[in-house]
C-alpha positions as CSV (number, residue, x, y, z in Angstrom):
1,M,-0.5,7.3,40.0
2,S,-3.6,7.5,42.1
3,T,-6.6,9.4,40.8
4,T,-9.2,11.7,42.3
5,V,-12.2,12.8,40.2
6,V,-14.2,15.8,41.3
7,V,-17.8,15.8,40.2
8,L,-20.0,18.8,40.9
9,S,-23.8,18.4,40.9
10,Y,-26.4,21.1,41.4
11,R,-29.6,19.7,39.7
12,P,-29.0,16.0,39.6
13,G,-31.0,14.0,37.1
14,D,-30.7,10.4,36.0
15,W,-27.4,11.4,34.3
16,L,-25.6,11.7,37.7
17,A,-26.1,8.0,38.5
18,E,-24.6,7.1,35.0
19,C,-21.7,9.4,35.6
20,L,-20.9,8.0,39.1
21,A,-21.2,4.4,38.0
22,A,-18.7,4.9,35.2
23,T,-16.3,7.0,37.3
24,V,-16.0,4.9,40.4
25,A,-15.0,2.0,38.2
26,Q,-11.9,3.9,37.1
27,A,-11.0,6.3,39.9
28,D,-9.3,5.7,43.2
29,E,-11.4,8.4,44.7
30,V,-14.5,10.3,43.7
31,L,-15.3,13.6,45.4
32,L,-18.9,14.6,44.8
33,V,-19.6,18.2,45.5
34,D,-23.3,18.7,46.2
35,N,-23.7,22.4,45.2
36,G,-27.0,23.0,47.0
37,S,-29.1,20.3,45.3
38,E,-32.8,20.1,46.4
39,D,-33.2,17.7,49.4
40,A,-29.5,16.9,49.2
41,R,-30.3,14.5,46.4
42,A,-26.8,14.7,44.9
43,S,-25.3,13.8,48.3
44,E,-27.6,10.8,48.6
45,L,-26.6,9.5,45.2
46,G,-22.9,10.2,45.8
47,R,-22.9,8.2,49.0
48,A,-24.8,5.4,47.3
49,F,-21.9,5.0,44.8
50,G,-19.2,5.3,47.5
51,A,-18.1,8.9,46.8
52,R,-16.8,11.3,49.4
53,V,-19.4,14.0,49.6
54,I,-18.9,17.7,50.2
55,R,-22.2,19.4,50.8
56,S,-23.1,23.1,50.4
57,R,-26.6,24.3,51.2
58,V,-26.5,26.9,48.4
59,N,-25.3,27.0,44.8
60,R,-21.9,28.6,45.0
61,G,-21.2,28.2,41.3
62,F,-19.0,25.8,39.4
63,A,-15.6,27.5,40.0
64,P,-15.9,28.2,43.8
65,A,-17.3,24.7,44.5
66,V,-14.5,23.0,42.5
67,C,-11.9,25.0,44.4
68,S,-13.3,23.8,47.7
69,A,-12.7,20.2,46.6
70,L,-9.3,20.6,45.0
71,G,-7.6,21.0,48.4
72,L,-9.2,17.8,49.7
73,A,-8.3,15.6,46.8
74,R,-5.9,12.8,47.8
75,G,-4.9,11.6,44.3
76,D,-1.7,12.3,42.4
77,L,-3.9,13.1,39.5
78,V,-7.0,15.3,39.9
79,A,-9.7,15.3,37.3
80,L,-12.8,17.5,36.8
81,L,-15.9,15.8,35.4
82,N,-19.4,17.2,34.7
83,D,-22.2,15.3,36.3
84,D,-23.8,14.8,32.9
85,A,-20.6,13.2,31.5
86,V,-19.9,9.5,31.3
87,P,-16.2,8.5,30.9
88,L,-15.6,5.4,28.8
89,P,-13.0,2.8,30.0
90,G,-9.4,4.0,29.8
91,W,-10.1,7.7,30.3
92,L,-8.0,8.1,33.4
93,S,-5.3,5.5,32.6
94,G,-4.8,7.1,29.2
95,S,-4.7,10.6,30.7
96,A,-2.2,9.4,33.3
97,A,0.1,8.2,30.5
98,V,0.0,11.6,28.8
99,L,0.7,13.4,32.1
100,E,3.9,11.5,32.7
101,D,5.4,14.3,30.6
102,P,6.0,17.1,33.2
103,S,5.6,19.8,30.5
104,V,1.9,18.9,30.1
105,A,-0.3,20.9,32.5
106,A,-3.6,19.2,31.5
107,V,-5.1,16.7,29.1
108,G,-8.6,16.6,27.7
109,P,-10.4,13.6,26.0
110,K,-12.5,13.5,22.9
111,L,-15.9,14.6,24.2
112,L,-18.8,13.1,22.2
113,L,-22.4,14.2,22.5
114,R,-24.2,11.3,24.3
115,Q,-27.2,11.2,22.1
116,A,-27.4,10.0,18.5
117,Y,-28.2,12.5,15.7
118,A,-29.7,12.4,12.3
119,E,-28.2,14.4,9.4
120,I,-30.6,16.9,7.8
121,R,-30.5,16.9,4.0
122,M,-32.4,19.9,2.8
123,P,-34.5,19.3,-0.3
124,G,-33.0,21.7,-2.8
125,P,-31.3,25.0,-3.6
126,E,-34.5,26.9,-2.8
127,W,-33.6,26.5,0.8
128,Y,-30.4,28.6,0.3
129,S,-29.6,32.2,-0.6
130,P,-26.1,31.9,-2.2
131,G,-25.8,35.7,-2.8
132,D,-26.4,36.6,0.9
133,P,-23.1,37.9,2.4
134,R,-23.4,36.1,5.8
135,P,-24.1,33.7,4.0
136,L,-27.5,33.0,5.2
137,G,-29.9,30.4,4.0
138,R,-33.4,30.0,5.1
139,Q,-34.9,31.2,8.3
140,I,-35.8,28.1,10.3
141,R,-38.6,28.7,12.9
142,S,-39.5,25.1,13.7
143,V,-37.8,21.8,13.6
144,R,-39.9,18.8,14.8
145,V,-38.6,15.3,15.3
146,D,-41.5,12.9,15.6
147,G,-43.7,15.8,16.7
148,L,-41.2,17.1,19.3
149,E,-39.9,20.7,18.8
150,V,-36.0,20.6,18.8
151,L,-35.1,23.9,17.2
152,D,-32.8,24.8,20.1
153,Q,-31.2,21.3,20.2
154,A,-30.3,21.1,16.5
155,T,-26.6,21.6,16.0
156,G,-23.8,21.5,13.4
157,P,-22.0,23.9,11.0
158,G,-25.1,24.3,8.9
159,L,-27.0,26.3,11.5
160,H,-26.4,29.7,13.1
161,R,-27.2,30.4,16.7
162,L,-30.8,30.8,18.0
163,E,-32.2,34.3,17.7
164,G,-35.4,36.0,19.0
165,E,-37.2,35.5,22.3
166,G,-40.1,33.5,23.7
167,T,-42.2,31.8,21.0
168,D,-40.7,34.1,18.3
169,R,-37.4,32.3,17.8
170,W,-35.5,31.3,14.7
171,R,-32.2,30.2,13.3
172,W,-30.6,30.7,9.9
173,T,-29.2,27.9,7.8
174,A,-25.5,28.5,6.9
175,G,-25.1,27.8,3.2
176,E,-25.3,24.1,2.2
177,R,-23.4,22.7,5.2
178,S,-24.9,19.8,7.1
179,W,-26.8,20.1,10.4
180,Y,-28.2,17.5,12.8
181,V,-31.2,16.8,15.0
182,P,-31.3,14.6,18.1
183,V,-33.2,11.3,17.9
184,G,-34.5,8.9,20.5
185,Q,-32.6,5.9,21.8
186,G,-32.6,3.0,19.3
187,Q,-34.5,5.1,16.7
188,R,-33.5,4.6,13.1
189,S,-35.7,6.6,10.8
190,P,-37.1,9.7,12.5
191,S,-39.8,11.9,10.9
192,V,-38.4,15.4,10.6
193,V,-40.5,18.4,9.7
194,V,-38.8,21.8,9.1
195,N,-41.0,24.9,8.9
196,G,-44.0,22.6,8.4
197,E,-42.4,20.7,5.5
198,P,-41.1,17.1,5.7
199,V,-37.4,16.8,4.9
200,P,-35.3,13.7,4.3
201,T,-32.6,12.6,6.8
202,G,-29.2,11.0,6.4
203,P,-27.7,8.2,8.5
204,L,-27.5,8.4,12.3
205,V,-24.2,9.7,13.5
206,R,-22.3,10.4,16.7
207,L,-21.3,14.1,17.0
208,V,-18.3,15.7,18.6
209,N,-18.9,18.0,21.6
210,S,-15.3,19.1,21.9
211,T,-11.8,18.2,20.9
212,G,-10.2,21.0,22.8
213,L,-10.9,24.8,22.8
214,F,-9.8,27.5,20.4
215,L,-9.1,31.2,21.0
216,D,-10.3,33.5,18.3
217,H,-9.0,36.9,17.4
218,R,-11.3,38.8,19.8
219,G,-10.6,36.6,22.7
220,Y,-13.7,34.3,22.5
221,A,-13.1,30.6,23.2
222,G,-15.1,27.8,21.6
223,D,-15.2,24.0,21.2
224,I,-13.1,22.7,18.3
225,A,-15.2,20.5,16.0
226,M,-18.5,21.1,18.0
227,G,-21.3,19.5,16.0
228,A,-19.0,17.7,13.5
229,P,-19.4,14.0,12.9
230,D,-17.0,11.7,14.7
231,D,-15.7,10.3,11.4
232,G,-12.0,9.8,12.3
233,S,-11.0,13.4,11.5
234,F,-10.2,14.2,15.1
235,D,-8.3,11.0,16.1
236,E,-4.8,12.6,16.3
237,A,-3.4,13.8,19.6
238,R,-2.7,17.6,19.4
239,E,-1.6,20.5,21.5
240,R,-4.6,22.8,22.2
241,F,-5.0,26.2,23.6
242,A,-7.3,24.8,26.2
243,V,-9.4,21.8,27.0
244,S,-12.9,21.7,28.5
245,G,-13.5,21.6,32.2
246,A,-16.2,19.1,31.5
247,A,-13.5,16.4,31.5
248,M,-10.0,17.7,32.3
249,V,-7.2,15.9,34.1
250,A,-4.0,17.4,35.6
251,R,-1.4,16.4,38.2
252,A,-2.1,17.6,41.7
253,E,1.2,19.4,41.8
254,T,0.2,21.2,38.6
255,W,-3.0,22.3,40.1
256,R,-1.0,23.8,43.0
257,A,1.5,25.5,40.6
258,V,-1.1,27.0,38.2
259,G,-3.6,27.7,41.0
260,D,-7.3,27.3,41.5
261,L,-10.0,28.0,39.1
262,A,-11.0,31.7,39.1
263,A,-13.7,31.6,41.9
264,P,-15.2,35.0,41.2
265,Y,-16.3,33.8,37.7
266,F,-19.0,31.6,39.3
267,A,-19.2,29.6,36.1
268,Y,-18.0,29.7,32.5
269,Y,-14.5,30.5,31.1
270,E,-12.8,29.2,34.2
271,D,-11.3,26.4,32.2
272,V,-10.1,28.8,29.5
273,D,-8.6,31.1,32.1
274,W,-6.8,28.2,33.8
275,C,-5.3,26.8,30.6
276,W,-4.3,30.2,29.4
277,R,-2.4,30.7,32.7
278,A,-0.8,27.3,32.2
279,W,0.6,28.4,28.8
280,L,1.9,31.6,30.4
281,Y,3.6,29.6,33.1
282,G,5.5,27.6,30.5
283,Y,3.3,24.4,30.4
284,R,1.5,22.8,27.5
285,V,-2.1,21.6,27.1
286,L,-3.0,18.4,25.1
287,Y,-6.0,16.8,23.5
288,D,-5.8,13.0,23.6
289,P,-8.5,11.3,21.4
290,S,-7.6,7.8,22.7
291,C,-9.5,8.9,25.8
292,T,-13.3,9.4,25.3
293,V,-16.0,10.9,27.5
294,E,-19.7,11.1,26.5
295,H,-21.4,14.3,27.4
296,R,-25.1,15.4,27.5
297,R,-24.0,19.1,27.4
298,S,-25.6,21.7,29.7
299,A,-28.1,19.3,31.2
300,S,-28.1,21.3,34.4
301,S,-27.5,24.9,33.3
302,G,-29.9,25.1,30.3
303,G,-27.0,25.8,27.9
304,E,-26.0,28.6,25.7
305,H,-29.6,29.8,25.0
306,N,-30.1,30.7,28.7
307,E,-29.8,34.5,29.3
308,G,-28.0,34.0,32.6
309,V,-25.4,31.8,30.9
310,R,-24.8,34.4,28.2
311,V,-24.3,37.2,30.8
312,L,-21.8,35.1,32.8
313,A,-19.9,34.0,29.7
314,E,-19.6,37.5,28.3
315,R,-18.5,39.0,31.6
316,N,-15.9,36.2,32.2
317,R,-14.6,36.4,28.6
318,T,-13.7,40.0,29.2
319,L,-12.2,39.4,32.6
320,T,-10.2,36.5,31.2
321,M,-8.7,38.7,28.5
322,A,-7.9,41.3,31.2
323,R,-6.0,38.6,33.3
324,N,-4.1,37.0,30.5
325,G,-4.1,38.9,27.2
326,P,-1.7,41.4,25.7
327,W,-2.3,44.9,26.9
328,P,-3.4,46.4,23.6
329,L,-6.1,43.7,23.2
330,V,-7.2,44.1,26.8
331,A,-7.8,47.8,26.1
332,R,-9.7,46.9,22.9
333,A,-11.9,44.4,24.8
334,L,-12.7,47.0,27.4
335,R,-13.5,49.6,24.8
336,E,-15.9,47.2,23.0
337,R,-17.6,46.3,26.3
338,L,-18.1,50.0,27.1
339,A,-19.5,50.7,23.6
340,A,-21.9,47.7,23.9
341,G,-23.7,49.5,26.7
342,P,-25.3,47.9,29.8
343,D,-26.4,44.8,27.8
344,G,-28.3,43.0,30.5
345,G,-25.9,44.1,33.2
346,I,-22.7,42.8,31.6
347,R,-20.9,46.1,31.6
348,A,-21.6,46.8,35.3
349,Q,-20.4,43.3,36.2
350,V,-17.2,43.7,34.2
351,A,-16.6,47.0,36.0
352,R,-17.0,45.4,39.4
353,G,-14.7,42.5,38.5
354,L,-12.0,44.5,36.7
355,P,-10.0,45.6,39.8
356,W,-9.7,42.0,40.9
357,A,-8.8,40.8,37.4
358,L,-6.0,43.4,37.0
359,A,-4.6,42.9,40.5
360,T,-4.4,39.1,40.0
361,R,-2.8,39.6,36.6
362,V,0.0,41.7,38.1
363,A,0.6,39.1,40.8
364,Q,0.6,36.2,38.4
365,S,2.7,37.9,35.8
366,R,5.8,37.7,38.1
367,R,5.8,33.9,37.4
368,W,5.1,34.0,33.7
369,A,7.6,32.0,31.6
370,R,6.1,33.3,28.4
371,S,4.8,36.8,27.6
372,A,1.2,37.5,26.9
373,S,2.1,38.4,23.3
374,Q,3.9,35.1,22.8
375,V,0.9,33.0,23.9
376,W,-1.5,35.2,21.9
377,E,0.5,34.9,18.7
378,R,0.8,31.1,19.2
379,W,-2.9,30.5,19.7
380,S,-5.1,33.4,18.4
381,G,-7.2,32.1,15.6
382,V,-5.7,28.5,15.6
383,D,-8.4,25.9,14.9
384,S,-11.2,28.5,15.1
385,E,-12.6,27.5,11.7
386,W,-14.8,25.2,13.7
387,A,-16.7,28.1,15.2
388,V,-20.3,28.0,14.0
């Protein structure tokens, strides 16, 4: 089967050249969507690597830009790939083998974080508070690796999310679980200082970015095994609720059957919404660890700590539930959003998008092969223990 890979680029860095070099070696066609890059830099790089270029003068968002490319793809298989992702050999051929099964809507690879990480070994029990009900450990306000502040880049199950604003930011350790800090290329023994105190480090490891996506009991999606070491624990092919749009492959005919990404989302949750629809339409979604893609993760957007990212993700999470979830849970999600207040404009944005979400739900539900309750009961809470 012939393959087309759609790569979207808004703020190209050196990662785009790495992405394109690895992708053109595997794909029959690469469609580079230049989503308003400065001085058309993405277009220039795309042409240099032999990609077909679609140029927009403004940033239309991830979902609308991808939709503009899907109808132009010539391949029997059409893949999505972030411009900060590098597919290892065999990604497309392995995905093609999985997609020979017509019941499979999409397949996702093992996504690994591109950078090496060092495990943090905290010095003793004084760093933890076992009696705290969260459980919380110590409040971490600074993590320096060889003098460079990496508080927002640290990851793993041993850390809670970043809190606070500006220079007053912190994270809580989560019990005695491990967490990890990024290290430079080729580095072996980094100097790590936490809250001004030197701490020992373990061996360098490769960390998982995603082995598929879970759906929790409130309708939030997340990356399974995010921040876990790639130690062989995730080397079994499995059905998943969803796979990440950072590297997702589907047959062209399945794209037409399930439909485009949700263009009004702009960005975030469009992969969740698409895979959720695929399950409702009677398809399956698979994770295949024999295919591997390395990912820098949010190199362009700024990642989960960006306020704009948070607003989009919260809005789209609510609209995704409205489009696909069981009615009682749709009502609960809307009540929670109303109770949360304006919250940076999320409530107003949900109100504007809700008529569209409900209208498209009604139209799509005529084609559902499974009920909303059946899909919810199958996937709600499955694999969500990897949420951190």
